[in-house]
N, C-alpha and C positions, 0 to 999 in steps of 0.2 A: 298921617296915612297911618290908619289904624290896621295890623296885622293879624290879629286875633279878636274871637269872639267868645263869648259866655252866656251859657242859655243852659234850657232844664226840655229842653223838644228835643229830638233827634232833626238834622236837617237834610230833607229829600231832595234837594237840587244845589247844585252852584255852578259858580260861572268862576271859579278860579282853576286858572291852569292846571293841570293836573292832579286835578280834585283835593278833593279836603279830609282832612282826620277827624273823628270827635274821638278822645281821650275824656272819660269817663274819671273825676277826678274829685266829686264828693257827692252822699244822699242828704237829703232829708225829708221831712215829711210835712201833708197837708193837714192843718184840723177843720172839723167844723167847730161853733160856737157857738152859745146860746146867751142871754139875758132874761132866765125867766126867772123871777123877782120870788119864789116862793121859798122858804126854810128847807122843807125837805128838799127842793131839784140844789141848792147849794149844796148840799153835804155829799154828793153822788152823780156819776156823771147819766147825761142823758142817751141810752139806748139807743143807733140811729141804725139804718141798715138802709142801701142803694133806694129802694122801693118806697120806703115811707120819706128818705131824703128828700127826693125826687116828687113827692106826690106835696109836701112844703113848700119848696122852691117853687113848682109850675100853682102857686096853691087850689089844687085838688082840694087837700086837706092845707084847710086853715085856719082851724082851732089848736091849739094844744092837749085840749079834755076830751079829745078823738076817743074811742074805742079800741081805736087801733093805736093811737100813743100810746095810754093807757094799757094795754094790754101784751107792748112790748116796754113796758117800765113796772112791774108790779112796786106796789107799797109806796110809788113817788108819786104825790098831792101838786097835780097840774093844773094849773089856771088855763081856764079857756077863753083867748084870745088872740085875738090876728095877730099871723106872727108878720116881719121883712125879712125878707130874701136875696139873696142875689145867685149866683151860679160855679157850679162845679161839673164842669160838662163831663169826664170821661167816665167820672164814677158816676154820676148820677145816670147816663149810658146803658150802664150793665144793666138795668132793669128798663128796656124800652117799651113798656105795656105800660111803667107809667110816668117814663120822661121821654119828652122829643123835642127836647130842646129849647122850647118856652120858658116863659118865668111869669111870674105874678105881678098884678096890676100893682102890687104892694110894696112890690121889690122897688130895693137901693141900688143902686147903681153908685159905687164910689172910690176912690182910689184910695183910705182912707177907713180900711171896714175897722180894723180895732177899735178906733175912736169911735165909728157909726154903733159898733154894737153893745159899747159902753155906756152910750146916749140912747138908746130904744129900745124898753120894755118889750121883751118879749121875742125880740130880734131874734135868728137864723143865721150867721153869717161861715166864711172862712177865710185863714190865714195859713199863711206860712207858720207852720208850728213855732219856731224860736223869736218872733216877732209880736205873739200874740201876750206876751207879760201875763196877767193875772188870771184873763177872763178862764169862763168854767167852760172846761172843753167838751164836748158828746164821744162818747164811745161808738165806733162806728164796728159795724159786722164784718169780723175777716172772712174772706172765703171757704177756709178751714175750720169754719165754727166759730161760734161767741164775739163778745167784743171786748173794744180793746180801742184805748187811748194813746196819744205816741208814745207818753211815759213808761207808759204798759208794752209796747211793743218788741221782740223777742232782737234784738238787735243779729243776732250768730244767723235766724232765718233769713231775716231781710236779706244780710249780704250773701246768702247761699242763693236766696230767690235770684236779687241783681243779675249775679254774677249768671245765673241760666237763661236772662234775654238776648245777654250781648255777643256778640259776633264775635268769631276768632281773633283780628285784626284789628285795628284804629283806622284804619282805610277799605272796608268792607262797609256796606249799608247800614244803617243804624233804624231804614225806617220803617222795619220788624217790630223794632223794639218795646214794648208795651211794660210801666213799671205800674197801670193800676189795675188793683185787683190782683196781686198774684198770691199764688198759694205759698201757701207754708202757714204752720201751728206763729201766731197771733205776731203775724205779720198787718202792718200798719197797709187799708187798702188804696189811701194817696199818700204813695212814697213816689219820689222823685228822683231822678240823677241831675247832676250840676256839672253840665260838660263845656270842657273849654273846644274853641276851635279852632283849629290852625292847619294851612294849605297842607297842601303834602309835600311840595316839592319851592324847598328854601332854598334852593341852588343860586339863583340870581339878587335874595336881598342881603350877600357881604355880610357884612356886623349885624343887624334886622333878622336872619335867618339862623347867625347863632344864639341873640338872644331867642327866640322862638325856640330851638331847643333846647335850650336851661334852662325857660320856665315849664318846658312839659316833665324834664326832666325831675325839676324842686317839685313841683305840685303830686306826684308820685312818691316824691322819695320818703323817707321817718318822718323829716326835717319838717316838708313838705305837708305833710298829711298831718304832725302835729299843730304847725301854725291854724288850717284847718275848725281842728278839735276845735280852736279857741274862739270862731267865729261864729258860732250857731249853727255850721253847719254840722255834718256825720261825718267822719271818715268812712274811706270805702277796706279796708285791710286789704292784705297780702292776697286770700280770694277771688276779688274782684279784678284788682291789680291785674291778675300774672290771668286773669282768663280771657282776655284780649293781649295776652303779650307786652314788654315791654319793647 
């Protein structure tokens, strides 16, 4: 029997007697990656806003060499070719005028996006940043201005933005928590929390209940956060942990 879960989305309903806890334990970014095979494109990041990315993913804009792409990327030599796309709904939906939730007929749905981006010239796709390897990363438009790749994101500002989203305790609803396109200088618009989901009442679980309590304490301890750092995920830091109590 599984007594806990992990994930990146707030759970809006549960059948657990006594309710459940959302315990944020880490954060990470999702990045957009391209396979534009020109010398200038390989030497710098492609700038993308949510609206332009939405047009590329939906097929409204189907050429890399269009004026809209060129205007956003001055000095970047882009080859005009059809793109192959997949979806990052939440961020694209911040530009509803250009994104309806549909995707282009040229889109590829894959369980190994990084492999397929590597294999597909002129492709545009997404992946969890720490899993993408050496793929060329697009710089995404921040809510507060400018463009940022995941390595350029400001961790301090990101942690402050995450802390501002969280309720006061783990047993409150997390339904309104949204980490997409958060305010803050150099905060990646595609930031996600990683949650540990636990039953609120473990009194009837005996030794399993003690294990679950220990698991939560370990994940939020300095030792646990150090282990998270080595996994590819990013540690939360004291400000985020303190924002929802201990």
